[in-house]
C-alpha positions in Angstrom: -31.6 40.6 -37.4 -29.5 40.8 -34.4 -30.2 38.5 -31.5 -30.1 39.8 -28.0 -28.2 37.7 -25.6 -30.4 36.8 -22.7 -28.8 37.2 -19.4 -29.2 34.1 -17.2 -29.2 35.0 -13.5 -27.8 31.6 -12.6 -24.6 32.1 -14.7 -21.9 34.0 -12.8 -19.7 36.4 -14.7 -16.0 35.8 -14.4 -14.2 38.2 -12.1 -10.7 39.6 -12.3 -10.1 39.2 -8.6 -7.6 36.5 -7.6 -8.7 34.1 -5.0 -7.0 34.4 -1.7 -4.4 31.8 -0.9 -4.2 30.4 2.6 -1.2 31.7 4.5 1.7 29.4 4.5 2.8 28.3 7.9 6.4 28.3 8.9 8.0 24.9 8.4 8.3 23.0 11.6 11.8 22.4 12.7 12.9 18.8 12.9 15.0 17.7 15.8 18.7 17.8 15.0 20.0 14.4 13.7 23.1 13.2 15.3 25.7 11.6 13.1 27.4 8.5 14.4 31.1 8.5 13.6 32.3 5.0 13.1 36.0 4.3 13.6 37.9 3.5 10.4 38.6 -0.2 10.3 41.1 -1.4 7.8 40.4 -4.7 6.1 43.2 -7.2 6.3 45.4 -7.1 3.2 46.1 -10.1 1.0 49.6 -11.5 1.8 50.7 -10.9 -1.8 49.7 -7.2 -1.5 51.4 -6.9 1.8 54.6 -8.4 0.4 54.5 -6.1 -2.6 54.2 -3.1 -0.3 57.2 -4.3 1.8 59.3 -4.9 -1.3 58.6 -1.3 -2.6 58.9 1.1 0.3 60.0 3.8 -2.1 56.5 3.9 -3.8 53.9 6.1 -2.0 51.0 4.6 -3.9 50.8 1.8 -6.5 48.6 -0.4 -8.6 48.8 -4.1 -7.9 47.2 -6.6 -10.3 45.6 -9.9 -9.3 48.7 -11.7 -10.6 51.0 -9.7 -8.3 52.4 -7.2 -10.8 53.2 -3.8 -9.3 52.8 -0.6 -11.3 53.4 3.1 -10.4 50.4 5.3 -9.7 51.0 7.0 -13.1 50.8 3.7 -15.1 48.7 3.8 -18.3 45.3 2.2 -18.1 46.1 -0.8 -20.4 48.7 -2.0 -17.9 46.3 -1.8 -14.9 43.2 -3.5 -16.3 42.5 -5.7 -13.3 44.7 -3.8 -10.8 43.6 -2.2 -7.6 45.0 1.0 -6.2 46.8 0.9 -2.9 48.5 3.5 -0.7 51.7 2.0 0.7 51.6 1.8 4.5 55.4 1.0 4.4 56.3 4.1 2.5 59.6 5.7 3.4 61.0 8.9 1.9 
């Protein structure tokens, strides 16, 4: 015996129509942000670093360790473990 499905008037049948999406509004333009350009201020150099630069005017850039050792820019990493990279302001060609 086959049962007949009773149609319930309260149950809505699914439709294939897609619901309408609300129209997206154009994004509001924000006021242009102005960039403040700060003048470049150089920190005072350690006297040891200053002296190393003066003693090596032929080096354009160098690594200087905390103990005062000076290495070329191409020095291997094991030599410049605690060294900082500096551009020599006393460089002369």
